[in-house]
C-alpha positions as CSV (number, residue, x, y, z in Angstrom):
1,M,163.0,125.1,134.1
2,P,162.2,121.4,134.7
3,T,158.6,120.5,133.8
4,T,156.0,119.2,136.3
5,P,155.1,115.7,135.4
6,K,151.5,115.2,134.3
7,L,149.0,113.8,136.7
8,I,148.2,110.0,136.2
9,R,144.5,109.8,135.2
10,E,142.5,106.7,134.3
11,T,138.7,106.4,134.1
12,F,136.8,103.3,133.6
13,P,133.2,102.1,134.1
14,V,132.5,99.9,137.2
15,G,129.6,98.2,138.9
16,P,126.1,97.2,137.9
17,L,125.1,100.7,136.6
18,Q,128.5,101.4,134.8
19,C,129.5,104.4,136.8
20,N,132.7,106.0,135.8
21,C,135.4,105.5,138.3
22,T,138.5,107.8,138.1
23,I,142.0,107.3,139.5
24,I,144.0,110.6,139.8
25,G,147.5,110.0,140.8
26,D,150.6,112.2,141.7
27,P,153.5,110.7,139.7
28,L,156.0,112.1,142.3
29,T,154.5,111.1,145.6
30,K,152.6,108.1,144.1
31,K,149.5,109.1,146.2
32,A,146.1,108.8,144.5
33,L,142.5,109.9,144.7
34,V,139.9,107.4,143.7
35,V,136.6,109.1,142.6
36,D,133.2,107.2,142.6
37,P,134.3,103.6,143.2
38,G,130.8,102.3,142.1
39,G,131.8,98.6,142.2
40,N,134.4,96.0,141.2
41,P,137.0,96.8,143.9
42,E,139.3,94.2,142.7
43,Q,139.5,95.9,139.2
44,I,140.1,99.3,140.9
45,M,142.9,97.9,143.2
46,A,144.5,96.3,140.1
47,R,144.5,99.5,138.2
48,L,146.2,101.4,141.2
49,E,148.8,98.6,141.4
50,Q,149.5,98.8,137.7
51,H,150.2,102.7,138.1
52,G,152.3,102.0,141.4
53,L,149.8,104.2,143.3
54,K,148.4,104.2,146.7
55,A,144.9,105.6,147.4
56,V,144.7,108.1,150.2
57,S,141.4,109.6,149.5
58,I,138.1,108.2,148.2
59,L,135.9,111.0,146.9
60,H,132.2,110.7,146.1
61,T,130.6,113.2,143.7
62,H,127.3,112.3,145.5
63,A,125.7,109.5,147.4
64,H,123.6,107.5,145.0
65,L,124.1,103.8,145.3
66,D,125.9,103.4,142.0
67,H,128.8,105.7,143.1
68,F,129.7,103.9,146.3
69,L,129.5,100.1,145.9
70,A,133.2,99.5,146.3
71,S,133.9,102.2,148.9
72,G,133.8,100.0,151.9
73,K,136.2,97.4,150.3
74,M,138.4,100.1,149.1
75,K,138.7,101.7,152.5
76,E,139.3,98.3,154.1
77,Q,142.1,97.4,151.7
78,T,143.8,100.8,151.4
79,G,143.0,102.8,154.6
80,A,142.0,105.7,152.5
81,T,139.5,108.3,153.9
82,L,135.9,108.5,152.6
83,H,134.8,112.1,151.6
84,L,131.3,113.2,150.9
85,H,129.4,116.5,151.1
86,R,127.3,116.8,154.1
87,G,124.2,117.7,152.1
88,D,124.1,114.1,151.0
89,Q,124.4,112.5,154.3
90,F,120.7,111.4,154.3
91,L,121.3,109.6,151.2
92,W,124.5,107.9,152.5
93,D,122.5,106.9,155.6
94,N,120.0,105.2,153.3
95,L,122.3,103.4,150.9
96,E,120.8,100.0,151.7
97,M,117.3,101.3,150.9
98,Q,118.6,102.6,147.7
99,C,120.0,99.3,146.7
100,Q,116.8,97.5,147.6
101,L,114.8,99.8,145.6
102,F,116.9,99.2,142.5
103,G,117.4,95.5,143.0
104,V,121.2,95.9,143.5
105,P,123.1,93.8,146.2
106,Y,124.0,96.0,149.1
107,T,127.7,96.1,150.2
108,S,128.1,97.7,153.6
109,V,130.1,101.0,153.9
110,P,131.2,102.9,156.9
111,P,130.2,106.5,157.5
112,P,132.2,109.2,155.7
113,D,135.5,110.2,157.4
114,R,135.4,113.8,156.3
115,W,132.8,116.2,154.9
116,L,133.8,118.0,151.6
117,E,133.6,121.8,151.5
118,H,133.2,124.1,148.5
119,G,136.7,125.3,147.4
120,E,138.8,123.0,149.7
121,A,142.0,121.6,148.4
122,L,142.1,117.9,147.7
123,A,144.7,115.4,148.8
124,C,147.8,115.5,146.6
125,G,147.4,119.2,146.3
126,C,146.3,118.7,142.7
127,G,142.6,119.9,142.7
128,V,139.8,121.5,144.4
129,A,136.3,120.4,145.4
130,L,133.4,122.5,143.9
131,H,129.9,122.2,145.4
132,T,127.5,121.8,142.4
133,P,124.1,120.8,143.9
134,G,121.0,119.9,141.9
135,H,121.3,116.3,141.0
136,T,121.5,115.8,144.8
137,P,121.8,118.5,147.5
138,G,125.4,117.6,148.1
139,S,126.6,116.9,144.6
140,M,130.2,117.8,144.0
141,S,132.6,118.2,141.1
142,F,136.3,118.1,141.2
143,W,138.5,120.6,139.4
144,F,142.1,120.0,138.3
145,E,143.1,123.3,136.9
146,G,146.8,122.3,136.0
147,A,145.5,119.3,134.1
148,G,142.6,120.9,132.5
149,L,140.4,118.3,133.9
150,L,136.9,118.4,135.5
151,I,135.1,115.4,137.2
152,A,131.5,116.5,137.0
153,G,129.8,113.3,138.4
154,D,126.1,113.3,137.4
155,T,125.9,117.0,137.2
156,L,127.0,117.5,133.7
157,F,126.9,114.8,130.8
158,R,127.8,114.9,127.1
159,R,124.9,116.8,125.7
160,G,123.0,116.3,129.0
161,I,122.6,117.1,132.6
162,G,121.8,115.1,135.7
163,R,118.2,114.0,136.4
164,T,116.5,115.9,139.2
165,D,113.5,113.6,140.0
166,L,115.3,111.5,142.7
167,W,115.7,112.4,146.4
168,G,116.6,116.1,146.9
169,G,117.0,116.8,143.2
170,D,116.3,120.4,142.1
171,A,116.0,121.5,138.5
172,R,116.8,125.2,139.1
173,Q,119.9,124.4,141.2
174,I,121.4,122.0,138.6
175,V,121.2,124.8,136.0
176,R,122.9,127.1,138.2
177,S,125.6,124.6,139.0
178,V,126.2,123.8,135.3
179,Q,126.5,127.5,134.7
180,Q,129.0,127.8,137.4
181,L,131.1,125.0,135.7
182,Y,130.9,126.9,132.4
183,T,133.0,129.7,134.0
184,L,136.0,127.3,134.0
185,D,138.5,126.8,131.2
186,E,136.4,125.8,128.2
187,T,139.1,123.6,126.8
188,A,138.9,121.3,129.9
189,V,138.1,117.8,129.5
190,V,134.9,116.7,131.5
191,I,134.7,113.2,133.0
192,T,131.1,112.5,133.4
193,G,129.5,110.2,135.9
194,H,128.5,107.7,133.1
195,G,129.3,107.6,129.4
196,S,132.0,109.4,127.4
197,D,134.1,112.4,128.2
198,T,133.2,115.8,126.8
199,T,134.8,119.3,126.9
200,L,133.3,122.3,128.7
201,G,133.4,124.3,125.4
202,E,131.4,121.7,123.6
203,E,128.7,121.7,126.4
204,M,128.7,125.6,126.6
205,R,127.9,125.7,122.8
206,E,126.0,122.4,122.3
207,N,124.3,121.2,125.4
208,P,120.5,121.3,124.7
209,F,119.6,121.8,128.5
210,V,122.0,124.5,129.6
211,R,124.0,126.8,127.3
212,A,126.6,129.3,128.3
């Protein structure tokens, strides 16, 4: 039987706070998801072009300023739809205020086109959205079972978890969300919101904040 080509995946830090932006592309249709475009839209567009991909969806793990700064430009240049969980609408509505508080230049962005729901299939048919609140009320992770890949945003880090002392954070919720992620394939690679990749198995055994 013919094998299914592997998804195209590239992750690289962008923006003033070095958020990890990830491109997930279907090698057959050449459609792509862009997750957390936190700045440097020209760089993201260049990477898409290098892979011969067209962005159709811009996904946000949550609505903190460092995960959206290139979203407006990306939508303008590609026509891709903006996606966010409704629980973070209050943060999205106050992105300019967030930027002012952290001394980061504000780049305008239109309202989200679609609200993400737990368990919904993502564009390209290659993954699903998982609601993993705690870092923010609307924090999402994106699970690509066939590729053994989890984009966890700021919910789970290598030997860490997301902070819960910002707007809407909840320490108990983030523990429950991480435990939910631990039910997935422990061999899966985890793309974190900042810093290096890890695996679910490593975090299940060695994360000092939440163990399986």
